[in-house]
VOGU-3710 file (C-alpha; in Angstrom, 3 decimals, decimal comma):
1> mtenvkitqk> -53,967/-158,264/167,975  -56,614/-156,229/166,140  -57,851/-156,817/162,619  -56,237/-153,561/161,460  -52,809/-154,658/162,645  -53,198/-157,970/160,827  -53,987/-156,109/157,641  -50,894/-153,985/158,080  -48,644/-156,997/158,741  -49,965/-158,851/155,718
11> nrkvrknlgl> -49,165/-155,998/153,323  -45,871/-155,025/154,909  -42,703/-155,951/153,040  -39,209/-154,672/152,349  -38,811/-153,098/148,924  -35,849/-153,900/146,727  -32,981/-151,609/147,789  -35,441/-150,167/150,353  -37,164/-148,323/147,495  -34,247/-145,955/146,822
21> sfiiagavfl> -34,849/-146,208/143,062  -37,847/-143,883/143,480  -35,375/-141,076/144,235  -34,165/-141,261/140,627  -37,711/-140,737/139,346  -38,071/-137,800/141,720  -34,823/-136,252/140,500  -36,119/-136,356/136,905  -39,067/-134,135/137,835  -36,871/-131,744/139,829
31> snpdlvildv> -34,177/-131,329/137,194  -36,185/-129,258/134,727  -36,093/-125,433/134,943  -39,090/-123,172/135,511  -40,479/-120,752/132,948  -41,295/-117,814/135,244  -43,144/-119,964/137,847  -44,529/-122,494/135,367  -43,043/-125,933/135,938  -43,537/-128,242/132,955
41> lpdfigyffi> -42,672/-131,320/135,033  -44,366/-130,439/138,347  -42,020/-130,521/141,326  -44,667/-131,946/143,658  -44,548/-135,201/141,662  -40,779/-135,268/142,127  -41,062/-134,664/145,865  -43,690/-137,413/146,064  -41,263/-139,897/144,485  -38,419/-138,771/146,767
51> maglsqiadl> -40,597/-139,224/149,858  -41,594/-142,663/148,552  -37,921/-143,512/148,062  -37,090/-142,443/151,613  -40,151/-143,953/153,285  -38,361/-147,109/154,457  -34,752/-146,024/154,882  -35,916/-142,962/156,856  -36,868/-145,304/159,716  -33,158/-146,005/160,192
61> sdeltdavkh> -32,067/-142,359/160,450  -33,535/-139,367/162,283  -31,933/-137,059/159,714  -33,770/-138,758/156,855  -36,989/-138,639/158,872  -36,530/-134,877/159,172  -35,725/-134,703/155,451  -39,085/-136,308/154,646  -40,833/-133,656/156,770  -39,055/-130,892/154,848
71> fkrlfvlsiv> -39,892/-132,513/151,501  -43,555/-132,547/152,542  -43,377/-128,773/152,949  -41,795/-128,480/149,509  -44,544/-130,739/148,144  -47,204/-128,337/149,427  -45,217/-125,305/148,224  -45,035/-126,779/144,721  -48,826/-127,193/144,646  -49,253/-123,575/145,789
81> qlccvfflyg> -46,863/-122,474/143,033  -48,919/-124,373/140,472  -52,095/-122,678/141,734  -50,426/-119,270/141,386  -49,852/-120,010/137,703  -53,646/-119,970/137,237  -53,808/-116,669/139,111  -50,969/-115,100/137,137  -52,164/-116,156/133,689  -55,836/-116,901/134,329
91> galnaneqpm> -57,187/-113,439/133,605  -57,030/-111,946/137,097  -54,303/-109,495/136,033  -54,371/-107,096/133,129  -51,548/-106,664/130,620  -49,975/-103,811/132,612  -49,910/-105,718/135,900  -48,611/-109,022/134,575  -44,924/-108,154/133,889  -44,194/-106,849/137,396
101> sslmftfvfl> -46,321/-109,596/138,950  -44,244/-112,200/137,110  -41,098/-110,729/138,669  -42,653/-110,645/142,150  -43,967/-114,211/142,010  -40,639/-115,520/140,686  -38,739/-113,782/143,471  -41,119/-114,965/146,210  -40,982/-118,602/145,112  -37,205/-118,440/144,717
111> vlnlwfgfpa> -36,914/-117,371/148,366  -39,431/-119,960/149,598  -37,892/-122,821/147,606  -34,441/-122,014/148,972  -35,819/-121,504/152,497  -37,334/-124,978/152,573  -35,029/-126,652/150,060  -31,683/-126,138/151,790  -32,721/-127,827/155,086  -34,396/-130,685/153,186
121> wkkffdgfly> -31,342/-131,570/151,135  -28,979/-131,025/154,073  -30,910/-133,580/156,119  -31,055/-135,845/153,068  -27,285/-136,057/152,662  -26,591/-135,977/156,414  -28,835/-139,013/156,778  -26,928/-141,014/154,186  -23,610/-139,966/155,743  -24,848/-141,156/159,145
131> lgmrqngesv> -25,935/-144,536/157,769  -22,702/-144,826/155,824  -20,642/-144,318/158,977  -22,762/-146,715/161,046  -23,075/-149,475/158,431  -19,730/-149,094/156,641  -21,302/-147,746/153,469  -18,387/-147,491/151,091  -20,569/-146,011/148,331  -21,587/-143,133/150,613
141> magrkgkggn> -18,249/-142,482/152,312  -16,042/-142,952/149,237  -13,896/-140,110/147,977  -14,086/-138,638/144,493  -11,748/-140,345/142,070  -8,567/-138,336/141,696  -10,145/-135,216/143,229  -10,302/-135,954/146,947  -13,198/-135,086/149,221  -16,315/-137,101/149,863
151> vtvslqyfty> -18,742/-138,020/147,095  -21,782/-137,325/149,297  -20,544/-133,952/150,497  -19,590/-132,960/146,956  -23,048/-133,818/145,651  -24,583/-131,953/148,576  -22,849/-128,704/147,636  -23,576/-129,260/143,954  -27,259/-129,638/144,897  -27,137/-126,284/146,714
161> fflvfrmafp> -25,589/-124,739/143,607  -28,304/-126,312/141,447  -31,114/-125,066/143,709  -29,874/-121,483/143,599  -29,281/-121,217/139,861  -32,348/-123,229/138,877  -34,478/-120,463/140,378  -32,078/-117,555/139,785  -32,060/-117,812/135,991  -35,844/-117,202/135,643
171> llaewsvlsm> -35,531/-114,309/138,108  -32,755/-112,696/136,068  -34,924/-112,936/132,952  -37,899/-111,298/134,663  -35,633/-108,615/136,153  -35,588/-106,931/132,749  -39,091/-105,613/133,473  -37,517/-102,869/135,593  -35,930/-101,377/132,500  -39,388/-101,128/130,915
181> ydamdnpqvf> -40,596/-98,797/133,657  -37,366/-96,800/133,488  -37,826/-96,439/129,731  -41,316/-95,055/130,293  -39,875/-92,217/132,399  -36,750/-91,722/130,310  -36,884/-92,544/126,574  -33,081/-92,695/126,456  -33,045/-95,786/128,695  -32,949/-99,021/126,705
191> nyytfistwr> -35,956/-101,297/127,319  -34,510/-104,775/127,808  -38,003/-106,179/128,419  -38,583/-105,945/124,673  -36,512/-109,111/124,407  -38,187/-110,937/127,313  -38,832/-114,032/125,165  -35,117/-114,240/124,400  -34,144/-113,812/128,045  -36,603/-116,536/129,086
201> fwavlaglai> -35,278/-118,858/126,399  -31,690/-118,499/127,597  -32,813/-118,809/131,229  -34,545/-122,104/130,465  -31,565/-123,312/128,437  -29,063/-122,475/131,199  -31,299/-124,020/133,865  -31,745/-127,140/131,753  -27,969/-127,518/131,342  -27,371/-127,373/135,091
211> gvlwlvamir> -30,384/-129,592/135,713  -29,091/-132,320/133,403  -25,689/-132,266/135,118  -27,346/-132,514/138,541  -29,674/-135,299/137,357  -26,753/-137,354/136,035  -24,887/-136,871/139,335  -27,954/-137,928/141,366  -28,571/-141,001/139,220  -24,955/-142,114/139,554
221> yvlkicrdep> -25,048/-141,520/143,330  -28,260/-143,484/143,922  -27,228/-146,339/141,633  -23,871/-146,532/143,380  -25,639/-146,937/146,722  -28,044/-149,549/145,330  -25,099/-151,559/143,931  -23,220/-151,483/147,229  -24,372/-154,967/148,272  -22,757/-155,092/151,750
231> fmtalthkye> -24,220/-151,692/152,629  -27,717/-152,491/151,313  -27,666/-155,929/152,920  -26,791/-154,398/156,293  -29,531/-151,771/155,972  -32,116/-154,325/154,870  -31,244/-156,649/157,745  -31,442/-153,782/160,226  -34,826/-152,773/158,813  -36,171/-156,331/159,034
241> qeilpreglf> -34,962/-156,786/162,603  -35,787/-153,395/164,111  -38,574/-151,857/162,051  -40,829/-154,556/160,592  -41,909/-155,947/164,001  -43,238/-152,507/165,041  -46,875/-152,823/163,909  -47,911/-149,536/165,462  -45,330/-147,623/163,448  -46,944/-148,659/160,153
251> itrriktgff> -50,465/-147,967/161,369  -49,409/-144,509/162,531  -47,583/-143,808/159,276  -50,512/-144,851/157,111  -52,919/-142,690/159,083  -50,539/-139,714/158,926  -50,154/-140,185/155,172  -53,918/-140,376/154,710  -54,454/-137,258/156,823  -51,749/-135,400/154,898
261> ilsiaaglsf> -53,462/-136,191/151,583  -56,839/-135,311/153,099  -55,454/-131,948/154,242  -54,229/-131,312/150,689  -57,692/-132,242/149,397  -59,352/-129,800/151,795  -57,044/-127,054/150,553  -57,890/-127,903/146,946  -61,617/-127,482/147,652  -60,875/-123,748/147,725
271> effldnsnfm> -63,133/-121,783/145,390  -62,003/-118,386/144,145  -63,383/-117,012/140,912  -61,105/-115,362/138,375  -62,493/-114,153/135,083  -65,913/-115,620/136,030  -64,495/-119,122/136,581  -63,134/-120,975/139,586  -59,353/-120,954/139,126  -59,110/-124,399/140,766
281> pefvfplvaa> -60,813/-127,152/138,708  -63,745/-128,492/140,725  -62,930/-132,156/140,080  -59,487/-131,980/141,749  -60,783/-132,028/145,339  -62,942/-135,176/144,901  -60,064/-137,086/143,276  -57,527/-136,206/145,985  -60,061/-136,806/148,776  -60,859/-140,231/147,306
291> aalivlrpyi> -57,122/-141,049/147,276  -56,902/-140,099/150,962  -59,862/-142,311/151,861  -58,321/-145,237/149,969  -55,176/-144,876/152,097  -57,307/-144,719/155,271  -59,692/-147,465/154,126  -58,643/-150,132/156,705  -59,456/-147,764/159,574  -62,538/-145,774/158,526
301> drtvppfitl> -66,234/-146,621/158,701  -67,015/-148,318/155,399  -70,776/-148,126/155,928  -70,565/-144,394/155,179  -70,476/-143,859/151,358  -68,331/-140,738/150,750  -67,026/-142,093/147,428  -70,458/-141,802/145,793  -70,879/-138,215/146,960  -67,347/-137,330/145,859
311> glcaasgivl> -68,091/-138,731/142,399  -71,290/-136,691/142,147  -69,397/-133,632/143,387  -66,763/-134,068/140,662  -69,428/-134,582/137,976  -71,426/-131,522/139,044  -68,223/-129,447/139,134  -67,301/-130,428/135,572  -70,809/-129,673/134,288  -70,809/-126,348/136,147
321> rvltsdfyar> -67,479/-125,329/134,604  -68,635/-126,256/131,089  -71,957/-124,404/131,424  -70,229/-121,353/132,942  -67,810/-121,160/130,008  -70,694/-121,586/127,564  -72,734/-118,865/129,307  -69,991/-116,231/129,112  -69,131/-117,257/125,552  -72,716/-116,522/124,574
331> ylslmyldea> -73,543/-113,455/126,642  -70,029/-112,061/127,355  -71,091/-110,185/130,491  -73,757/-110,069/133,198  -74,517/-106,522/132,070  -76,878/-107,982/129,475  -78,535/-110,443/131,828  -82,026/-108,938/131,465  -81,580/-107,754/127,894  -80,227/-110,753/125,975
341> egaraaynvl> -82,768/-113,423/125,137  -82,440/-116,497/127,345  -79,664/-114,988/129,483  -81,682/-114,852/132,702  -82,924/-118,431/132,320  -79,405/-119,686/131,570  -78,030/-117,852/134,601  -80,751/-119,324/136,826  -79,614/-122,767/135,691  -76,062/-121,833/136,721
351> cgltllheal> -77,314/-120,733/140,132  -79,242/-123,979/140,614  -76,258/-126,078/139,578  -74,008/-124,054/141,893  -76,390/-124,769/144,775  -76,256/-128,500/143,952  -72,456/-128,488/143,718  -72,011/-126,602/147,005  -74,448/-128,970/148,716  -72,525/-132,002/147,429
361> lfvsfllivr> -69,269/-130,394/148,561  -70,585/-129,966/152,087  -72,129/-133,451/152,202  -68,792/-134,891/151,047  -67,010/-133,317/154,013  -69,847/-134,397/156,309  -69,505/-138,040/155,237  -65,703/-137,856/155,441  -65,961/-136,657/159,039  -68,511/-139,370/159,859
371> slrrlieeqt> -66,295/-142,045/158,285  -63,450/-141,061/160,618  -65,467/-141,940/163,726  -64,288/-145,545/163,602  -60,668/-144,445/163,325  -61,027/-142,209/166,379  -62,721/-144,977/168,328  -60,289/-147,793/167,488  -56,930/-146,112/166,856  -56,784/-143,491/169,597
381> giilsghdps> -56,542/-143,971/173,315  -53,965/-144,652/175,987  -52,878/-148,256/176,348  -50,603/-149,080/179,275  -49,843/-152,722/180,088  -53,082/-153,819/178,499  -55,169/-151,485/180,655  -57,384/-148,872/179,030  -58,211/-145,961/181,381  -61,685/-145,587/179,866
391> rqtqemknvc> -62,719/-142,234/181,351  -59,612/-140,373/180,246  -59,637/-142,102/176,873  -63,300/-141,367/176,257  -62,842/-137,684/177,069  -59,964/-137,471/174,620  -62,004/-139,204/171,899  -64,923/-136,859/172,518  -62,619/-133,866/172,069  -61,350/-135,269/168,742
401> rfhlnsslvp> -64,884/-135,906/167,511  -66,062/-132,458/168,612  -63,140/-130,761/166,874  -63,900/-132,429/163,552  -67,663/-132,013/163,855  -67,359/-128,312/164,680  -65,261/-127,771/161,538  -68,417/-128,551/159,559  -69,929/-125,226/160,675  -67,476/-123,006/158,720
411> clltavagfl> -67,601/-125,628/155,945  -71,375/-125,132/155,660  -71,021/-121,348/155,778  -68,360/-121,522/153,056  -70,714/-123,542/150,847  -73,543/-121,059/151,459  -71,204/-118,156/150,637  -70,234/-119,906/147,398  -73,856/-120,099/146,344  -74,558/-116,501/147,394
421> yrlllpiyvy> -71,584/-115,354/145,323  -73,147/-116,834/142,199  -76,635/-115,606/143,123  -75,617/-112,045/143,974  -72,862/-111,623/141,382  -74,989/-109,439/139,091  -75,455/-106,847/141,880  -72,647/-107,459/144,407  -69,208/-108,806/143,529  -67,473/-108,912/146,931
431> tnyfqlllfv> -69,166/-112,022/148,349  -66,203/-114,028/147,049  -63,869/-112,434/149,606  -66,263/-113,315/152,428  -66,221/-116,902/151,161  -62,412/-116,826/151,170  -62,365/-115,784/154,839  -64,772/-118,563/155,816  -62,744/-121,109/153,854  -59,507/-120,162/155,640
441> ifliwfvtgl> -61,258/-120,607/159,012  -62,617/-123,992/157,934  -59,287/-125,205/156,545  -57,343/-124,272/159,678  -59,952/-125,859/161,946  -60,239/-129,033/159,879  -56,479/-129,581/159,477  -55,776/-128,933/163,178  -58,460/-131,514/163,972  -56,724/-134,093/161,790
451> nrisghvatr> -53,381/-133,243/163,403  -54,892/-133,699/166,858  -56,159/-137,176/165,956  -52,851/-138,081/164,311  -50,975/-137,033/167,442  -53,180/-139,210/169,650  -52,683/-142,195/167,320  -48,904/-141,764/167,493  -49,005/-141,394/171,294  -51,095/-144,513/171,670
461> ydldtes> -48,682/-146,756/169,779  -45,579/-145,125/171,245  -46,831/-145,839/174,752  -47,913/-149,318/173,740  -44,408/-150,060/172,436  -42,769/-148,718/175,583  -45,009/-150,747/177,840
//
């Protein structure tokens, strides 16, 4: 038994009520309405808690396992929605473009949230119904008092209702923008957009009312399950007997979780400048990447120091953002770069700091890739009856290493493009779009490399279990 497996066994334990209480915390973050696409209590935090609450019980049900996969997609979608808030209100759009853009963004995210949300919650409730039937879960299979039907099915349909109207109310408020354009063409048409603040207020109020009702129903449902001692005892016993002995399952899960967070971090390293400032704070990527490496810590090469570089990257990003804001507060525009006193020198400092930050960004990814060499070497391969077919295994490991190493090429080009954007901004403003193209290539290549490694890790332990 390897050292990594021993570490996993030592830290492995069954949570109280299999961790279902986390679902309540997740429901709190999901119950609040959106203001246009601004979410005061971010949904991705709620989805994180729900996935944490399902992490153990999902091993007992394929439906709940699928639900976790769908909630991961909603987690990513929520982060994208948050990023779009910076785009919508960060200065990229003028006053004439913003009203219609608000309507478009609200509609798009309504469709996407329903597209991914309905399957997620269907699998969620189907999973509990399956476990209730198999383990005699009275709390899950019980009927509604005096109303008939099943409590789980009733909450499932109420959740669908909540999902639709939670997003529909903001859309209805933004829909009034159409009357503004009609009023421009025909003065006799009443401009309902004049009262947009009122419409948004009532949309939030209506969404909050439905959200509170749904939150109360979810809390009662989860608490009822947690208090069903025979049901929870049966599930806990089944988990201890069938799941805990499977060391490879926990190693695979931890690596997949680390890679998922690392993929999110790579996406958050995206640099796109709006109103002369990167719309994504530069310190976010280092923090999320550090969290991913902490999750992967038992399996990565600890002699490689990515944490130091990530810290320097975060510090340089913060300083760069502060100096950029100070520069444009002083000189307003690059039009006066050679006319205003000290403007050229200050801008040269910005260029030098941008070069340092881009270099640290690239070195961070370089060290992250190097730190994963140990994981590839020790956690991938084909193990059958204790025999390791070395040639086939080595070829597979070489492919994984090559895939990750080659992703550093577009990463380097993206960093160079980021510096050139700052350097050439006074004379050429379109370098940013070239950087965007390079970043998309890098992100796809890097994430597919992580998925390839994750797949080989899962295959290794699946085959080891079968043998």
